[in-house]
N, C-alpha and C positions, 0 to 999 in steps of 0.2 A: 489508456495511459501506460506509462512506462516507469519502472524503477531502474535507474542506471547506476553503476558502480564505477567510479573513476580512480585514477592513480592519485597520489598526494598533490601533484601539480594541477590536476583537473584537466589534463590534456588527452587522456585516452581511457577507454574502457579497460578495467583490470579483472573483472569477474564475470558477472552475469547481467543479463538484461531481460526483464519480464515484459512480454507483450500481452495484450488483452486475450488473444486467441491461442497463444502458445507461450511456453517458457524456452528461451534460447539462452545457451550457455556459450560465452565468448572467452578466449584467451588471446591476448595481443591483438584485439580487434578482429579476430578470426573465429567464426562460429565453429564450435567443436561438438555440440550436442544440442538436442531439442526434445521437448515434451510438447507434442502438437495438441490441437484442440480435441482430437479424439482420444487422447491418452496414450498414443504411441510414442515410444522413446527411441530416439536415434542417437547413435554415438558415431561421429565421423560421417554422418549422413543427415542431410537437412530435410528430408522428406521421407520418414520411415513409413513403411506399408504394413508393419506388424507391430505387436506390443513391444518387442525389442528388436531392433535392427542395428547391427554393428558392421561398419565398413572397416575392414582390417583384421588383424589377427587377434584372437581372444585367448587369454590364458587364465586357468582357474585350478584350484586344488581339488575341488569336488563339484560335479555338476549333477543335479538331480532334476529330472523331467518327471512331473507328478501332476496328478489330478486329486480332487477332493473325495472322489468316490472310492469305495472298497475294491472295485475292479476297475482300475484306471484304464483308459484307452489312449495312453500317451503314444505319441509317435515322434521318433527322432529321425529326421531325413537328412541326408547329405546329397546335395546336388552339385555336380561339377562335370567337366568333360571326362576327367579321370579321377573320380572320388577315391579317397583312402580312409580307412579307419585303422588306427594304430593303438595297440595295447602294449605298453612297456612295463616291465617289472625291473626291480634292481638285480644285478647279476647274481645268479645262483637261486633265484626264487621263481615263482610260477605266475604267468599271466593267465587270467581267467575271463571267459566270456560266459556269464551265467544266464540261464533262461529258466523261467518257472512261473509261478503265480504269487499272489499275496500270502498264501499259506506255506509255500515252500519256494523261496526265491532261487534256489540253485539245484533244483531236482534234475536239471539237464545242463550240461556245460561242455565247453571246449577249453582244454587246458594245455598251455605250452610250458613245459618244464625246462627252464634254462640250465639247470645243473646237469641234466643228462641229454638235453636237446632232443627230447621226444614229445609227442603230442598224444593227448588222451581225449576220448569222447565219452561223456558220462550221460547215461540215460536211465531215468527212474532211480536216481541217486546212486547208480553203480557204474563203474568203468566197464564199457562194453567193447571199446576198440582202442588199440594203441599202435602208434606208428613210431618205431624206434629211429635213432638218428642215422642208422645205416640202411633205412628203407624197409626193414622187416616189419610185417604187419601181423598183429595178434588180434583175434577177436574172442569174446567171452560168451559161451553158450552152455547151457545146462550145467552150471557149476564147474566149468572147465575152461581153460585157455587153449586156443588152437592157433597154430602158426599158419601163415599163408604166404605163398610166393608171389602173390599179385593176381594169379588166375585161378588156383585151386588150393584147397586146404591140404597142407603137407604133413600135419601131425598134431597130436595132442601134446601139450607142454607142461601142464600142471593144473591142480585144482585151485579154487578160489584162494587168493593171498598167497600162492606158492610160486607164481610166475615171476621169473626175474629176466632181465635183459639177456638176450641170446637163447631164451627158451629152456633154461635149466631150472 
């Protein structure tokens, strides 16, 4: 059986049509979404192969990929001929790619500082490598910052929390 929704004159579908094996959503007599008999939901796709399949661009304020276990094995995969992953912050702020576990979600990270246009690499909750906007490379070892010219260490530049851009 079907439940059909018509416009006021009774001449066209205006909302949704439910079929026995699936739920089909129509706008202006054109199918826009479906929940099929296996529970897969398609938007802009009439034959979804996964629990959610969207044909077209998707926009959201916050996306969480999660499982119900304490140690999730979630996977986010981007497949394309030339895939891109972009992280944008507002001007003057920092974009973070955090890595960790359920006990410490940001124990490792890659950070891009828009205010100074430099990049930091954090390991075990401490900044260990910094690339400045002019290409200077600094690495942290044994409670000291060292400068590198790209091939060799060229000098000690300061103790923890004393290193500033330019090595002073």
